[in-house]
C-alpha positions as CSV (number, residue, x, y, z in Angstrom):
1,M,-72.8,94.7,-18.3
2,E,-69.9,92.3,-18.7
3,T,-69.9,88.7,-20.0
4,Q,-67.1,86.1,-19.6
5,A,-65.8,83.1,-21.4
6,K,-63.2,80.7,-20.1
7,L,-61.0,78.0,-21.5
8,Y,-59.1,75.8,-19.1
9,G,-56.1,73.5,-19.8
10,V,-54.9,74.8,-23.1
11,R,-51.7,73.3,-24.4
12,L,-49.9,76.6,-24.8
13,S,-47.5,78.3,-22.5
14,A,-48.9,81.3,-20.6
15,Q,-46.0,83.6,-21.8
16,K,-46.8,82.9,-25.5
17,G,-50.5,83.4,-24.8
18,R,-50.0,86.8,-23.2
19,L,-48.1,88.0,-26.2
20,V,-51.4,87.6,-28.2
21,A,-53.6,88.8,-25.4
22,D,-51.8,92.1,-25.2
23,M,-52.6,92.8,-28.8
24,I,-56.4,92.8,-28.4
25,R,-56.9,94.1,-24.8
26,G,-59.3,97.1,-24.9
27,L,-60.2,96.9,-28.6
28,P,-63.7,96.7,-30.0
29,V,-64.6,93.0,-30.7
30,E,-64.8,93.4,-34.5
31,K,-61.3,94.8,-34.6
32,A,-60.0,92.3,-32.1
33,L,-61.4,89.4,-34.3
34,N,-59.7,90.9,-37.3
35,V,-56.4,91.2,-35.5
36,L,-56.6,87.6,-34.3
37,A,-57.6,86.3,-37.8
38,F,-54.3,87.6,-39.3
39,T,-51.9,86.8,-36.4
40,P,-49.9,83.7,-37.3
41,K,-49.6,82.3,-33.8
42,K,-51.2,79.3,-32.2
43,G,-52.4,81.4,-29.3
44,A,-54.3,83.7,-31.7
45,R,-56.4,80.8,-32.9
46,L,-57.2,79.7,-29.4
47,I,-58.0,83.2,-28.1
48,K,-60.2,83.9,-31.1
49,K,-62.3,80.9,-30.3
50,V,-62.7,82.1,-26.7
51,L,-63.5,85.6,-27.8
52,E,-66.2,84.3,-30.2
53,S,-67.7,82.3,-27.3
54,A,-67.7,85.4,-25.1
55,I,-69.5,87.4,-27.9
56,A,-72.1,84.6,-28.3
57,N,-72.6,84.5,-24.5
58,A,-73.1,88.3,-24.4
59,E,-75.6,88.2,-27.3
60,H,-77.6,85.1,-26.1
61,N,-77.5,85.4,-22.3
62,D,-77.5,89.2,-21.9
63,G,-79.1,90.4,-25.1
64,A,-76.1,92.7,-25.8
65,D,-75.6,94.6,-29.1
66,I,-72.5,93.1,-30.8
67,D,-71.5,96.3,-32.4
68,E,-71.0,98.1,-29.1
69,L,-69.0,95.3,-27.3
70,K,-65.3,95.9,-26.4
71,V,-62.7,93.5,-24.9
72,K,-62.7,94.6,-21.3
73,S,-60.0,92.1,-20.0
74,V,-58.0,89.2,-21.3
75,L,-56.2,87.0,-18.8
76,V,-53.9,84.2,-19.6
77,E,-53.0,82.4,-16.4
78,R,-50.5,79.5,-15.9
79,G,-52.1,76.1,-15.6
80,T,-50.7,72.7,-14.6
81,V,-47.6,71.3,-16.2
82,L,-47.5,67.9,-17.9
83,K,-44.2,66.3,-16.9
84,R,-42.6,63.8,-19.4
85,F,-39.2,62.4,-19.8
86,Q,-37.0,61.5,-22.8
87,A,-34.5,58.6,-22.6
88,R,-30.9,59.7,-22.8
89,A,-27.6,57.9,-22.9
90,K,-26.3,55.7,-20.1
91,G,-29.7,55.2,-18.6
92,R,-30.4,58.8,-17.8
93,G,-33.6,60.7,-18.3
94,F,-34.2,64.2,-19.6
95,K,-37.1,66.1,-18.1
96,I,-39.6,67.6,-20.6
97,T,-42.2,70.0,-19.3
98,K,-45.3,70.7,-21.3
99,P,-47.0,73.8,-19.9
100,T,-50.7,74.6,-20.1
101,C,-52.7,77.8,-19.4
102,H,-56.1,79.0,-18.7
103,I,-57.7,81.8,-20.8
104,F,-60.3,84.2,-19.4
105,I,-61.9,86.9,-21.6
106,T,-64.4,89.5,-20.5
107,V,-66.4,91.6,-23.0
108,G,-68.7,94.5,-22.2
109,D,-70.0,97.8,-23.5
């Protein structure tokens, strides 16, 4: 039995999110939550919220035992890019890209 949680359009680059996702892939959920709680990255805070949502989904929708759950898969996919510009000298514009990502977590026993 597997249960998913998804978060779309997070203001985080996919590359930075994958650094955090690699740390918890395959761990039991209790240990994964502990790792995320003490990781000083923005992605850790966001992924922790999605993991807690996946755990709640598994408990409520599927009646799973929390102590036996493991993180089956963590995907951090690239989302749309917000395009902005900053005014520069002589009427020029400097392009600023603000990347977003989508986070998918699957937990199971």
